[in-house]
C-alpha positions, 0 to 999 in steps of 0.5 A: 500500500503506497504512502500518501504524499505530503500535502503541498497546499499552502498554509492559511497565512500563505494563502492570505499573502497571495490574496492580498497580493492579488487583490491590492498588488501589495507584496507582504515581505517575509519579515512582515508575515509573522505580523500578518499572522498575528493580525489575522488571528486577532481578526478571526477571534473578533469575527467569531472564527476559531482560527486563521484557516476558517477566517481565510476561507470565509474571507476568500468566499466574501462571507464577512461584510466589510472585513476585507477593508478592515484587514487591509487597513491593518496591514498596509503601511501608512506612516507619513508626515507633511513635506516628506522628501522636501527636496521634491516639494522644492523642485515642484515649486521652483522648477515644475510649477513654472513649466506647468503654468506656461503650458496651461496658461490658456486654460488656467487650470491644473490637475494633480493626483496624489496616489496612495495618499494614506492619511492625507499628509502629501495632498495637504502639503501640495494644497498649501504649496498651490495656495501659496503660489502667486502665479496660481492666483485665480487658477482652478486647480484640482487635487485628487487624493486616492488610497485603497484604505477607507480608514486612512481616507476617513482620517484624511478627510477629518484633517487632524494630525499629531506633533510628528506629522506636522514637525516639518511644516514651516512655522509660517505655514503651520500658523496660517493653515492649521488650528491647534486642537489640544494635542492635535493640529487641524488642517484648514477646512477651506484647503481640505475642501479643494482636495477630492478624496476617493478610494482607488485600487492601483491593482485595478485598471483603468483608474477612475479619476475625475479627469482624463489627463494629469499635469502632476502625479505623485506616486511615491513609495508605492511601486516598491510594494508591487511585483514587476508585472503590476509595476509595468501595468500601473506605470503604463496607465499613468503614462497614458493619463500624464499630460504631454508636459506633465511630471511624475514623481516617485519615491527616492528609492524607486526607479522606472529603469527596466519597467518602461521606456515611454517616460524618461528621467529628468534631473531636477538637481536635488531629485529626479522626475519623469516626463514623456520623452517628447516633452522636453524642448529640442534645445534642452534635449540637444544639450544632453550628451548622448550615452554613446558619446560619453566614454568612461575615461580613467579618473585621477582617483578612479572610483570605477574599475574597468571590467577585466578582460585578461585571462590573468588578473593584474597584481591589484586584482590578485590581492582582492580575493585575500580581502573579500574572502576573509570572514566578515567583520565581527562587528555586524550591526545589531539591528540587522534585518532577518534572513541575513540581509547584511551578510547578503549585502556584504556578499554582493560587495565581495562579488563586485570586488571580484568582478562577478558582475552578474552575481552581484546584480542578481543579489542586489536586485533581491536585496532592494526588493526586500528592503528598498530603504537600505542606503548601502544597497542603493550605493552598491547598485550605483557602483554596479551601474558604473561598472556596466557603463550606465552612468545615468542609472548610477546617478539615480542609485547614488541619489537614492542612497544619499537621500536615505543617508546624506553623510555617505561621502564616498557615495557623493564623490561617486555621484559627482564623478558620474555627473562630471562624465555626463557633462553636468559640471555645475552639478558635479562641482556642487556635489564636490563642495558638499563633500568638502563641507561634510568632511570639514564637519566631521559628520561623514560616514564610511560604508563598511561593505565598500572595503575591498572596492576601490573607494576614495578614503577621506584624504583621496576624497578631499584631493579629488574634490579640490582638484576638480574645483580648481579646474582639473 
């Protein structure tokens, strides 16, 4: 008599992970599965079910009215605050709005979409900016704020925020647009009335927005929770509704590289945005150097080693294995995430040092998917792009790393050299000056996983900066 094969059915929690992914597009990372299990167990008991299996079965059969929305509200991340990523808001105010005002001067109207707005800090920040902008006086601007979470939208409509949420609001704006209510701050009712809040699931297209075209879309820190097919679907639909002169902003750690080709990155100085490829003026496009015309010449303190093509490595490369195959340093950060994240990051660094480019690329892609808020992973990804001769992509990765940790002086040197090779000397010199300022303050930080890679130390970084700023 043959023995029954072990069941290959997923556990109830794994089923729930798949259901959330299929319904909303949100991928629950492994580190949060135990949290999801706790939430599901609490909800099962609240709803009168004995365990998670029975609860998941009833949830899948849509037998519990309103439960799906309650569960999503508990497991989605809604942490935010006003003027988060201030460099993006400054770029919108100083560079984006003047372009849109010229483009929409005839209609005197703007259409803006804040996607995944959570409790409304982002659209409220935009509303204050638009209300304060003199060139928009008398304009009819429409601001739509959407989210999947009904509970979060209810909080946004209420407009009450704590001390932490308003901590980055400039004092004059806090005085003008907020009213103190005990320990809370109430956002101005007049501005709230100009924001249209509505439920929208980004995993379900087409999007039901009140207008056919958007001049400005903020889709920040959303794509990192989606798998690649859904990322492509969402970005494709946004591309269709983005006006010819419109702008799309993502989170600092997000990129459209390898997702789509219709929208191109535009360097706004402190941050990037995306626009239709044909949107930029011919003169501006002509001034951008072609990638093929930008070779990677050796630099005085080269941060990017050429990929070896010799059968026998040179003496310097022969010394690398002794460095990179040594046991990892004993002082591993105590707060290392589960699943050996830091150890895998160090392994990717060793692959780069040994010119195992493909292995490093695969490892970094997995690491960034698991934790997109780790600056070291973005820094190493930028180094990888540099090795592959992709300076534009390297700039994006280096900027993401510096957004997450501005004290990484080595990364700022690499970014400056990339900008220099791409022909952006003014921006490169600005970054070199930032490096010198950081080193003079003594607040710089060195990434330990750069050990074994040809990174500039403190002295070499200073020499490189001074050389370029003197015209070298």
